[in-house]
C-alpha positions in Angstrom: 115.2 40.7 133.0 114.7 43.0 129.5 118.6 44.2 129.2 120.2 40.9 130.0 120.5 38.0 127.2 121.5 35.1 129.3 122.4 31.3 128.0 124.4 28.9 128.7 126.7 26.2 126.8 129.1 23.9 126.9 133.6 23.1 126.3 134.8 20.1 126.5 137.9 20.2 127.8 140.8 18.1 126.5 140.6 15.5 129.0 136.7 15.3 127.5 135.1 16.5 130.6 132.5 18.9 129.9 133.0 22.0 131.4 129.3 23.9 132.0 129.4 28.1 131.6 126.7 30.7 131.6 127.0 33.8 129.4 125.0 36.3 130.2 125.0 40.1 127.0 123.9 43.1 126.8 121.7 44.3 125.0 124.1 46.6 122.2 127.8 44.9 121.5 130.4 44.7 124.6 133.2 46.9 125.0 134.3 44.6 127.6 134.3 41.3 129.3 134.1 40.2 133.0 135.3 36.6 133.0 134.5 35.3 136.5 135.9 32.2 138.6 133.8 31.5 141.1 134.8 29.6 144.6 135.2 26.7 146.0 131.6 24.0 147.0 129.1 27.3 145.1 128.6 28.1 141.2 129.0 30.7 138.0 124.7 31.3 138.4 125.5 32.5 141.9 127.0 35.5 140.3 123.9 36.3 137.9 123.2 39.3 139.8 126.8 40.4 139.2 125.9 40.4 136.0 123.2 42.4 135.6 124.7 45.4 136.5 128.4 44.0 134.5 125.6 44.3 131.2 123.8 47.0 132.5 127.2 49.0 131.5 128.2 47.5 128.8 129.6 44.6 129.6 129.8 40.8 128.8 130.0 38.3 131.9 131.3 34.1 131.2 131.3 32.2 134.3 132.6 28.6 133.9 131.6 25.8 136.7 134.7 24.7 137.7 135.4 20.6 138.0 133.6 19.5 140.9 131.2 21.9 141.2 127.4 23.0 139.7 127.0 21.5 136.4 129.8 20.7 135.2 129.9 17.7 138.5 127.7 15.0 136.8 127.7 13.0 139.9 127.7 13.2 144.1 130.9 10.9 142.6 132.8 14.0 141.1 131.1 17.1 143.7 134.2 18.9 145.2 136.3 17.3 143.4 138.9 19.0 140.3 140.8 15.2 139.2 142.5 12.8 140.4 146.5 14.0 139.7 147.4 17.9 139.0 143.3 18.9 139.3 144.9 22.5 140.4 146.6 22.7 137.1 143.7 21.6 135.0 141.0 23.6 136.4 143.3 26.3 135.1 143.4 24.9 132.2 140.0 25.1 132.1 139.8 28.5 132.6 142.2 29.0 129.9 140.1 27.5 126.9 137.3 30.4 127.9 139.3 32.5 127.9 141.1 31.6 124.3 137.3 31.6 123.3 135.7 34.7 124.1 139.4 36.1 122.7 137.9 33.9 119.5 134.1 35.0 120.1 135.6 39.1 121.4 139.1 39.2 119.3 139.4 43.5 120.1 137.5 43.2 123.6 139.4 43.5 126.5 139.0 40.8 129.6 138.7 41.4 133.0 139.8 38.6 135.3 137.2 38.3 138.4 137.6 35.4 140.8 136.6 35.0 143.8 137.8 33.3 147.1 138.2 29.8 145.6 138.9 31.6 142.6 140.7 34.1 143.7 143.8 31.7 144.5 143.1 30.4 140.5 143.1 33.8 138.7 146.4 34.9 140.9 147.8 32.1 139.2 145.8 32.2 135.7 148.0 35.6 135.6 151.7 34.2 136.5 150.6 31.8 133.8 148.6 33.7 131.1 149.0 37.9 132.1 148.8 39.0 128.6 145.2 37.5 127.7 144.2 39.7 130.3 143.7 43.4 130.9 142.6 43.4 134.8 142.2 41.4 137.4 140.0 41.3 140.3 140.0 39.7 143.4 137.5 38.7 146.0 138.1 37.3 148.8 141.9 36.6 148.4 144.1 35.0 151.2 147.5 35.5 152.4 150.4 32.1 152.4 148.6 29.7 155.1 152.0 29.2 156.7 151.9 26.9 159.2 147.7 25.8 158.6 149.0 25.1 155.3 151.7 22.7 156.2 149.3 20.4 158.4 146.8 20.7 156.4 149.1 19.9 153.4 150.4 16.1 155.5 146.2 15.5 157.2 145.4 15.2 153.3 147.9 13.4 151.7 146.9 11.1 155.1 143.3 11.3 153.6 144.5 10.8 150.9 145.9 7.3 152.0 143.3 6.8 154.4 140.2 6.8 152.3 140.6 7.2 148.8 141.2 10.1 146.6 137.8 11.0 145.9 136.2 10.5 149.4 134.7 13.4 151.3 136.9 14.8 153.9 134.5 16.1 157.0 138.2 16.7 158.6 140.1 18.1 156.6 136.8 20.7 156.0 137.0 21.3 159.5 140.0 21.8 160.2 140.2 25.0 157.2 136.7 25.9 157.3 136.4 25.3 161.6 137.3 28.5 162.8 135.5 30.7 160.8 132.1 31.1 162.1 134.5 31.9 165.6 134.6 35.3 165.2 130.4 35.2 165.0 129.3 33.5 167.8 126.2 33.6 169.2 126.4 32.5 165.2 123.2 31.9 163.8 124.1 29.1 161.1 127.7 27.2 160.8 127.8 30.3 157.4 127.5 33.7 159.3 130.5 34.0 158.1 129.4 34.7 154.5 127.3 37.7 154.6 125.5 40.6 157.4 122.5 39.6 155.4 120.1 36.6 156.7 119.1 35.4 153.9 121.9 35.3 151.7 123.2 32.9 153.8 119.8 31.3 154.0 120.4 30.7 149.8 123.4 29.6 150.2 122.7 26.7 152.4 119.2 26.1 150.3 121.1 25.3 147.5 121.7 22.0 146.9 124.7 23.2 144.6 126.9 25.3 147.9 128.3 23.9 151.2 129.2 20.1 150.5 131.9 18.5 151.4 135.8 18.3 148.3 137.3 15.7 148.4 140.8 14.1 150.1 143.0 15.6 146.9 140.7 19.0 146.5 141.7 19.3 150.0 145.1 18.6 148.7 145.4 20.8 145.7 144.5 23.6 147.0 146.8 23.8 149.8 149.5 23.3 147.3 148.3 25.8 145.0 148.4 27.6 147.7 151.9 27.6 149.6 153.2 28.1 145.8 151.5 31.4 145.1 153.4 33.4 146.7 156.6 32.4 145.2 159.1 36.0 143.8 159.7 34.4 140.8 156.2 32.7 140.4 155.2 36.7 140.7 157.8 38.1 138.5 155.8 36.1 135.3 152.7 38.9 135.8 152.5 41.2 133.4 154.0 44.4 135.2 151.3 46.8 134.2 148.3 44.2 134.4 145.0 46.4 136.3 144.7 44.7 139.1 141.8 45.0 141.6 141.6 43.1 145.6 138.8 43.5 147.5 137.9 42.1 150.8 135.6 42.3 153.8 137.6 43.1 156.6 135.8 41.2 158.8 136.6 37.5 156.0 137.9 34.9 157.4 139.9 34.0 154.3 141.3 36.9 154.2 142.2 36.9 158.6 140.6 40.3 158.4 142.4 41.7 156.1 146.2 41.0 157.0 146.0 38.0 154.8 145.1 40.1 151.6 147.3 43.4 152.3 150.4 40.8 152.5 149.5 39.6 148.7 148.8 43.1 148.0 152.8 43.7 149.1 154.0 40.5 147.8 152.3 42.3 144.0 153.4 45.8 144.6 157.5 44.2 145.6 157.7 42.7 142.2 157.0 45.9 140.6 153.1 46.1 140.5 152.8 49.4 139.1 148.7 49.8 139.6 147.4 47.8 142.2 144.7 48.8 144.4 142.7 47.7 148.2 139.5 48.3 148.9 138.6 46.6 152.2 135.2 47.4 153.3 134.0 47.7 156.8 131.9 45.3 159.0 132.2 43.2 155.3 132.2 39.3 155.5 133.5 36.8 153.1 130.9 37.0 150.3 131.1 40.8 149.7 128.5 40.3 146.2 126.2 39.2 148.8 126.5 41.6 151.8 124.2 43.9 153.1 126.1 46.7 150.5 126.8 44.7 147.6 125.1 47.6 145.6 128.5 49.4 146.7 130.5 47.0 145.9 128.9 46.6 142.7 129.5 50.1 142.2 132.9 50.4 142.8 134.2 47.6 140.7 132.3 49.1 137.7 133.8 52.5 138.6 137.0 51.1 139.0 137.1 49.3 135.3 135.7 51.9 133.6 138.8 54.1 135.1 140.9 51.2 134.4 140.4 49.1 130.9 140.2 51.6 127.4 137.0 52.5 126.1 138.8 53.9 122.8 140.9 50.4 122.3 137.1 48.0 121.4 
């Protein structure tokens, strides 16, 4: 594309792991930066189409492949595994390191953090820890408190770690977490119909060797522990109260319990006094709104929301 400059590079984390980063720049100097945190068992390059839309609007876009994902995962053994210990915090630390780089390179520009699915959960924790380092937060395909399933999942994950080891791929945990997601879409054409109504997008996901793989026992333990702690009022209270937040989700997305979980999180944000929170559910939309049949509408809405909430005169 003529108006898109893209690059890839790596960031060295404090523990020596090289974090792969994708960067897309507009032709002219950007007026803002979107930092993307991708979902589970996918990768940052899948956001290229979204980046093309954003760069046309004059925004720079940067996305890192989380540990165990995309080009950050250097081997099959590393795939789907954050770290042997404290993986959740380490993955959020990687996002903070990328944020520091962005702020050094574009010191006066507002940064909008966009997190999808797993990335939305990491971004919610990020906003609690480092809310002052971003100007806005967009959460796509997020979900509510896992409740009983979370407690059960935690016990199963711990047992799997004891039985199989920290890096073993866990089919059992995969079934426990994702097993029910396709139920609403029977008769399903593929195991991943819950991702999108667009069959070609689902097929691309299935054909991508860096998508849909099994994660490790420890990864699932990290995820469940992270999820169970996200909604604590004392943590929610740490977010800057005036941070603009946009929730977007499909009303047929099983991760967000068809919108119910998303509304629950939205209400939790409002309850602690967040003053600028918007929630938009898309009718018929499934989990990956950026790859849905109405993706252009979704992207236009995101751009419009950014335009309304980020003051361009700051830059």
